[in-house]
N, C-alpha and C positions, 0 to 999 in steps of 0.2 A: 397542482392537482395531485392528490395522494392515490396510492393503490386503493381501489374499492373492494368491497367484499366479494363481488363476482370474480375480479381478476385474481384475488388471493385463492379463492376456491379453484379456479382453473389451474393456477400454478401448482397447488397442492395435488389436485387430481393428475396432473401431468407427472409430477414427482412420483406418485404411487405407481403410475402405469409405466414409468420410463424404464427402458432397457436398451443398452447399446453395447458395442464391442469394446468400449473403453477408450481413454485418451492417454497419450504418452507411452513411454517404454513399458510401464507397468499395467497399461490397459485399465485404468481406473474409471469406473462408472460412477458418476456423481448425480445424486438425486436431492431435490428439495424436500426436506423433511418436516419443517414447521416454519410458520410465519407469525409474527406478533408485532404490535406497536411497540416503539421504543422511544418514549420521551426522554430527553437528556439535556445536560447543561449546554450542549452544542446545537441543539435544535430538535425538531420532531422528525423521527425516522420510523421505518420498519426494519426489524431484524429478521432476516432469512437464514435459517440453519440448513446446512447441507450434510447429507450422509454419503460416504463412499464405501465401496465394497472391498477395499484393499487393506487399509492400515487402521481404520477405525477413527482417524482424525476428523474432528468436527469443525469445519471451516464455517464462517458466517459472512453474509453481506449486509452491510448497514446501508439502507436504501432511502434516499430522500426523493419524494414525488413519484410520479408514475414514469419509469424508465422503459417500459415495455415498448418495442417497436419504434425506438427513438434513436436518432442519429447524434453524434458528438456528445454522448453522455460524459461528464467529468468523472473519472474513475481513479481511485488510489488503490493499489495493490500493497497492502501492509503486512509484513511478516511479523508474527508474534515475538515479543521481546519482554519476558517477565521481568528481568532486571530494570529495563528502561520504562516500559509501559506502566508497570504496576509499582515498582519499588523507587522509581525515580532516579535510576543510575544516571550519573553524569559522564560515564564512559562512552556513551553513544548519543546520537541525535534522535532515537527512535520515538520517545514520548513527545518531543516537540513536533516531530513530523506527523505522528498520529493525531494530536490535538489540533494542530493547524489544519490539517486536511478535513477533520470533522467540522471545525468552525467554518471553513470555506464552503464545504458542501452543504452544511446546515443553513448557510445564507443563500443558497441557490434554490431554484425551482426544482432541479432534478440533479441527482448524483449518486455515486455508489462508492463505499469503501469496503473492499474485501479484506477480511481479517483472516490471514492464512496461518495455519499451525506449523510454521516452518522456523522454529526457534534456532537462533545461532546460524543464519544462513543455511539452514537445513541439516545441521549436524547434531541438533538436540541440546537440551539444557546442560546435562552433565558435561558433554564435550565442550560447550561454550565456556563453562566455568574452567575447565582444563586449559582452554586456549587463553583465558584471562591470566592464568598462572604463568604460562609461557610468556605472555606479553609483559608480565612484571619482570621477566629476566631478559628483556630486550628484543623480543620478537614483535613484529608488527602483525596485524590481524590475518594477513595472507600467509605469512611464514608460519604462524601458529596453526592454522588449519592444515597446511601441508605437512607440518611436523607430526600432526596427529593422524595422518593418512588420509586426509580428505582433500578435495579440490578447494580452490579459493571460495567457490560458491556452490553448494549442493542443492540450491533451491530449483524447483521445477514449476513452470507456470501453466502446464497443460490443465491442471484442475481449476486454476483461476479462469482459464478460457472457457472451460465447460460450464462454470458457474455463470459467467456472463451470457453464454448462450441459453442457459436455462431460464434466465431473466428476460430473454427475447430482445437483448439490446443489439441494435443494428450496427452501431459504430461508436468509438469512444475517443475522448481526449485524455491521455494518460498523465496523471500527476506524478512525476518521477524525475530523478536525476540519472537513472540507471538505464543505458541504452539496451542492456540485455533483456530487460522486462519488455521493452517495445519489440525486440527481435523475437523473443520466445512467444509472446502473444500473437504476433503476426504469423508466425509459423504454424500456430495452432488455430488459425482461422479467424482471429479477431482483427477487424478493420480499425487501426489506429490512425486517426486523422490529424492528431496533433499532440504536442507534448506541453504540459504546464510545469515550468521549473519549480522545485521544491527544496530550496536550499535554506537550512537553519544556521544561525550564527554559531560558531564554535565556542567552546569554553576551554579552560586550561587542561581539563582532563580528557576531551575528546578530540582536540585539534589534530593530534598525530593520526588518530583512527580516521578522521575525515580526509586528511592528506593522503593517506594510504588508499582510501577508496578512490580518490581522484587520480593518483598517480599509478596505482597498480591494477585497480578494478574498472578503470575507465569511466567513473561516474563523472557527469558533466557539471563540475564545479572547479573552481580554482581558489586555493587558499594560500598560494605562494605569492605574497606580497600584496594581494587585494582580496577582498571578501568574496566577489562574485565575478563570473564571466559577465560581459556586457549584457547579454540577453537575460541574465539572472538578476540584473538590477531592476528590471522592468516588473510591474505588477502583472501577475498572470491573468489576463482578460481574455475571454473567449467569446466567440459569436453567440449572441442570444442573452447575454447578461444584461440586466437593467441597471440603471444608475444606482439604485439602493445596493444591489449586490456588488458592484464595482467599489463603491465607498466602503462597504464592509470589509472587502478583501484588502483595500488600501490601508485601512486601520490596522488589520492583523499584521501585515508585513511592516508597517511603520513601527508597531510595537516591537517587533523583533530586531529591527534595525537600531532603535534607540537603546535596546537593552544590551547590545554588543555581546561580550562573551559572559553573559549573566550566568548565574547559577540558580537552581530551583530547588 
């Protein structure tokens, strides 16, 4: 069941009337600004655009089905990556993660992908390219960020939490390998009832990057000698999926397993 016209009107009306003290250290107030249908190669969605009062960044939620007042909604929080998502860079796994999450959610009755404007782990596009330059001289991604005067990860998930609350989602199952996302969303009032692993196959250009994420940033993946932790070899099946949805996800993950360290 999709969002109906009355629900969309109510969400937009709430967005126009909404005012709060803000979330996070910067007290950012987030409002729903626009909603539209989004037919895509990954399925039928609605796209929900959000405005905030602090930095002008326009985040969006890609919504499958009616997620309002619902528990255990599968949610992917994806940070913008121009080089990967748009240009197909092989230096990261961002595009594969984005497309796999959209295919997964597109095959379900309900789900959400939040597309957050947090390029380069929150350091911005120019600084990300600077970090790339340092990596070409032997730095790993963590060392490069620190050398530029940033933390390992400058992203903040308080805005994402506010977006989920604006959609009236009661609880989620987070599609992630990053425990920091779970911790930050939980601290900001989101009830996370489970985690769906989201490990992509490495290629020759991003293996070191993925190893650094695992070894230094605590991401739940193991690329030292084997491709997955035991739990990550399992197809991510959650309560409420029907047989057709399980088969779809199985095919998606089998395709990635067969492709190995493929390039795109």
